[in-house]
C-alpha positions as CSV (number, residue, x, y, z in Angstrom):
1,M,100.1,98.8,112.9
2,D,100.2,102.0,111.0
3,T,99.1,101.2,107.4
4,T,98.9,104.8,106.2
5,I,100.5,105.0,102.7
6,T,103.0,107.7,102.4
7,D,103.2,110.0,99.3
8,Q,99.9,108.7,97.9
9,A,99.4,111.2,95.2
10,V,102.1,110.1,92.8
11,F,104.2,107.1,92.1
12,N,107.2,109.0,90.9
13,D,110.1,106.7,92.1
14,L,112.8,106.4,89.4
15,R,112.8,102.7,90.1
16,C,109.4,102.5,88.3
17,K,111.0,103.9,85.2
18,D,113.8,101.4,85.4
19,C,111.3,98.6,85.9
20,L,109.3,99.6,82.8
21,L,112.4,99.9,80.7
22,R,113.5,96.4,81.7
23,S,110.1,95.0,80.8
24,Y,110.3,96.4,77.3
25,H,113.8,95.2,76.7
26,A,112.5,91.7,77.5
27,L,109.8,92.2,74.9
28,F,112.4,93.3,72.4
29,R,114.2,90.0,72.9
30,K,111.0,87.9,73.0
31,F,109.8,89.2,69.6
32,N,113.2,89.9,68.0
33,I,112.3,93.6,67.5
34,S,114.4,95.4,64.9
35,E,117.1,97.9,66.0
36,K,115.2,100.7,64.2
37,A,112.0,100.0,66.1
38,R,113.8,99.6,69.4
39,N,115.5,103.0,69.0
40,E,112.2,104.7,68.0
41,F,110.5,103.2,71.1
42,L,113.3,104.3,73.4
43,N,113.1,107.8,72.1
44,A,109.3,107.8,72.7
45,F,109.9,106.3,76.1
46,D,112.1,109.3,77.1
47,E,109.5,111.8,75.8
48,I,106.6,110.1,77.6
49,A,108.7,109.9,80.8
50,K,109.3,113.6,80.6
51,T,105.6,114.5,80.1
52,Q,104.3,112.1,82.6
53,H,106.8,113.1,85.3
54,F,106.3,109.4,86.4
55,G,103.0,110.7,87.9
56,S,101.1,107.5,87.3
57,T,103.0,104.3,86.4
58,P,99.9,102.5,85.0
59,E,99.1,105.5,82.8
60,M,102.7,105.7,81.5
61,Q,102.5,101.9,80.9
62,Q,99.3,102.5,78.8
63,K,101.0,105.1,76.7
64,L,104.1,102.9,76.2
65,N,101.9,99.9,75.2
66,G,100.3,102.0,72.5
67,V,103.7,103.0,71.1
68,F,104.9,99.4,71.2
69,R,101.8,98.2,69.3
70,T,102.2,101.0,66.7
71,L,105.9,100.3,66.0
72,T,105.8,96.5,66.1
73,G,102.2,95.6,64.9
74,I,101.9,93.3,68.0
75,A,98.4,94.0,69.4
76,D,98.7,91.7,72.4
77,A,102.2,90.9,73.5
78,F,101.1,88.5,76.2
79,E,98.3,86.7,74.4
80,A,99.9,83.2,74.6
81,E,100.8,83.7,78.3
82,K,97.3,84.7,79.2
83,S,95.8,81.6,77.6
84,E,98.3,79.4,79.3
85,S,97.7,81.0,82.6
86,N,94.0,80.4,82.3
87,R,94.6,76.8,81.4
88,V,96.9,76.1,84.4
89,A,94.5,77.9,86.7
90,E,91.6,75.9,85.5
91,M,93.5,72.7,86.4
92,L,94.2,74.0,89.9
93,Y,90.5,75.1,90.2
94,K,89.4,71.5,89.8
95,I,91.7,70.5,92.7
96,W,90.9,73.3,95.0
97,Q,87.2,73.9,94.5
98,P,86.2,70.8,96.4
99,R,88.6,71.6,99.2
100,V,87.2,75.1,99.5
101,T,83.6,73.7,99.7
102,A,84.7,71.2,102.4
103,A,86.8,73.7,104.4
104,P,85.7,74.8,107.9
105,D,85.9,78.4,106.6
106,P,85.4,78.4,102.9
107,F,85.6,82.2,102.6
108,R,89.0,82.3,104.2
109,M,90.4,79.6,102.0
110,A,89.0,81.1,98.8
111,L,90.3,84.5,99.8
112,R,93.8,83.1,100.2
113,L,93.6,81.3,96.9
114,A,92.5,84.5,95.2
115,I,95.5,86.3,96.7
116,A,97.9,83.5,95.7
117,G,96.6,83.7,92.2
118,N,97.9,87.3,92.1
119,I,101.4,85.8,91.5
120,M,100.3,85.0,87.9
121,D,101.7,88.2,86.6
122,Y,104.1,88.2,83.6
123,G,104.1,92.0,83.8
124,A,106.0,91.8,87.1
125,A,108.1,88.7,86.6
126,D,109.3,86.5,83.8
127,S,108.3,83.3,85.7
128,F,106.5,82.2,88.8
129,D,105.6,79.0,90.7
130,I,101.9,79.1,91.3
131,H,102.0,75.7,93.2
132,K,104.6,76.9,95.6
133,T,102.9,80.2,96.0
134,I,99.6,78.6,97.0
135,E,101.3,76.5,99.6
136,S,103.0,79.6,101.0
137,V,99.9,81.8,101.0
138,M,97.8,79.2,102.7
139,N,100.1,79.3,105.7
140,A,101.2,82.9,105.7
141,S,100.4,85.6,108.2
142,F,99.1,88.6,106.2
143,A,101.1,91.8,106.7
144,I,97.8,93.8,106.6
145,D,94.7,91.8,107.3
146,H,91.3,93.4,107.1
147,S,89.6,90.2,105.9
148,A,87.2,89.9,108.8
149,K,85.9,93.4,108.1
150,L,85.6,92.4,104.4
151,N,83.6,89.4,105.2
152,Q,81.2,91.5,107.3
153,A,81.0,94.2,104.6
154,L,80.0,91.5,102.1
155,R,77.0,90.6,104.3
156,N,75.9,94.2,104.5
157,A,76.5,95.2,100.8
158,A,73.6,95.2,98.3
159,S,76.0,95.4,95.4
160,V,79.7,94.4,94.9
161,L,82.1,95.5,92.2
162,Y,85.1,93.1,91.8
163,L,88.0,94.6,89.9
164,G,90.0,91.8,88.2
165,D,93.7,91.9,87.5
166,N,95.7,89.1,85.7
167,A,94.6,86.3,83.4
168,G,94.8,83.0,85.3
169,E,94.3,84.8,88.5
170,I,90.7,85.5,87.5
171,V,90.0,81.7,87.7
172,F,90.8,82.0,91.4
173,D,88.7,85.2,91.6
174,R,85.8,83.2,90.1
175,L,86.2,80.7,93.0
176,L,86.1,83.5,95.5
177,V,83.0,85.0,93.8
178,E,81.3,81.5,93.9
179,T,82.2,81.2,97.6
180,M,80.9,84.6,98.4
181,A,77.6,83.6,97.0
182,H,76.5,87.2,96.8
183,P,73.5,87.9,94.6
184,N,74.7,91.1,93.0
185,V,78.4,91.0,91.9
186,T,79.8,92.8,88.8
187,F,83.2,91.6,87.7
188,A,85.4,94.2,85.8
189,V,88.3,93.6,83.4
190,R,90.6,95.8,81.3
191,G,89.3,97.7,78.3
192,G,91.9,96.2,76.0
193,P,95.2,94.3,76.1
194,A,97.5,95.6,78.9
195,L,100.4,93.3,79.9
196,N,98.9,90.0,80.9
197,D,95.8,91.5,82.5
198,A,92.5,90.0,81.8
199,T,90.2,91.4,79.1
200,M,86.7,90.3,78.1
201,K,88.4,87.6,76.0
202,E,90.2,86.0,78.9
203,A,87.1,86.4,81.2
204,E,85.0,84.5,78.7
205,E,87.6,81.8,78.5
206,T,87.1,81.2,82.2
207,G,83.3,81.2,82.1
208,I,83.0,83.8,84.8
209,H,80.5,85.6,82.6
210,R,78.1,82.7,83.2
211,L,78.4,83.2,86.9
212,T,78.0,87.0,87.2
213,K,77.9,90.2,85.1
214,V,81.2,91.0,83.5
215,M,82.1,94.4,82.1
216,N,85.3,96.2,81.0
217,S,86.6,99.5,82.4
218,G,86.8,101.2,79.0
219,F,90.5,101.9,79.3
220,D,93.5,99.7,78.4
221,A,95.8,100.5,81.3
222,P,97.0,97.8,83.6
223,S,95.1,99.4,86.4
224,T,91.8,101.1,87.2
225,I,92.1,104.8,86.2
226,L,88.8,106.4,87.0
227,K,89.4,109.6,85.0
228,K,89.9,107.5,81.8
229,S,87.2,104.9,82.4
230,S,83.9,104.6,80.5
231,R,80.7,106.2,81.7
232,E,79.2,102.7,82.2
233,F,82.1,101.6,84.4
234,L,82.0,104.8,86.4
235,E,78.3,104.3,87.1
236,A,79.0,100.8,88.3
237,F,81.9,102.0,90.5
238,R,80.0,104.9,92.0
239,S,76.9,102.8,92.8
240,A,78.7,99.8,94.3
241,D,78.3,99.4,98.1
242,L,81.6,97.4,98.2
243,I,84.6,97.3,95.9
244,I,87.1,94.4,95.8
245,S,90.3,95.5,94.1
246,K,92.7,92.8,93.0
247,G,96.4,93.3,92.4
248,Q,99.1,96.0,92.7
249,G,98.1,97.8,89.4
250,N,94.6,98.5,90.7
251,L,96.1,99.6,94.0
252,E,98.3,102.2,92.2
253,G,95.3,103.5,90.3
254,L,92.9,103.7,93.3
255,I,94.9,104.3,96.4
256,D,94.6,108.1,96.2
257,E,90.8,107.9,96.0
258,N,90.6,107.4,99.9
259,D,87.5,105.4,99.4
260,P,86.5,103.3,102.4
261,R,84.4,101.0,100.2
262,I,87.5,99.6,98.6
263,Y,89.3,96.5,99.8
264,F,92.7,95.8,98.2
265,L,93.7,92.2,97.8
266,L,97.2,91.5,96.6
267,M,100.7,90.3,96.9
268,V,103.2,93.2,97.1
269,K,105.6,92.7,94.2
270,C,108.1,95.5,94.3
271,E,110.2,97.4,96.8
272,V,108.6,100.8,95.9
273,M,105.1,99.6,96.8
274,A,106.4,97.7,99.9
275,E,108.0,100.9,101.2
276,K,104.7,102.8,100.6
277,L,102.7,100.2,102.4
278,K,105.3,99.7,105.1
279,V,105.5,96.0,104.5
280,K,108.0,93.6,103.1
281,K,108.1,92.7,99.4
282,G,106.2,89.5,98.8
283,S,103.7,90.3,101.6
284,C,100.0,89.3,101.2
285,I,97.6,92.0,102.2
286,V,93.8,92.6,102.6
287,Y,93.8,96.3,103.0
288,N,90.8,98.7,103.6
289,L,91.4,102.4,103.6
290,G,88.6,102.8,106.2
291,N,91.0,101.3,108.8
292,D,93.5,104.2,108.5
């Protein structure tokens, strides 16, 4: 199967703009934002869209989040959803952790659970069914599956950098990190509130900081944007032997790096990305650029 991504350099599909716009209209309704603030935001949206040329959807999202915070005074629009996602995921962890331990192939089961956890994304959908998703992912054939290569790479790597994505999801990531049992893993989260992505606050709620080192990227985009990341994060990124990248946002930020150390683990959540990956929307993938 040809898994080469077309048009890697930019994510400039107009559908990305429409998706962003819909997400902010949902926030207007959620917080009952005044008409004045709405209009100011929409004017700023148009200006940012012009200057960004839709070149990086996560970077555009980061700029828009800043405008939204300034106009509304709402520092973390998904704070409640993130806490609830962690709570639900912790309940599921108690059910699935013993099953993973007892499984014939614990790594395979934990990997699938981590990918199922990627559905916990209020930035991509208003609602989701994590129970149904777990059941589906456990029995799914992955559209791109480089998991055997990932398992071998873990054995050979002296250091692993794990790039987290959403709150709630990171509880399943914690289970995968536990199952990997690698002695040198660093877990990275966002540098500040970005949609429902995990920050240090959500990471500490899950206790993952007691399992392994946790750091933030130094930038509050819903992605990993190396040119905007902190020096500390860049040092961790450059020195890692293996990088596990969770979620579509991280894929958008890193796919053009052409770095064979990176393994992308995610559910494909939109038609734009599905077309670029040459898979169907909703597909599960474990994708390594070194296989292209």
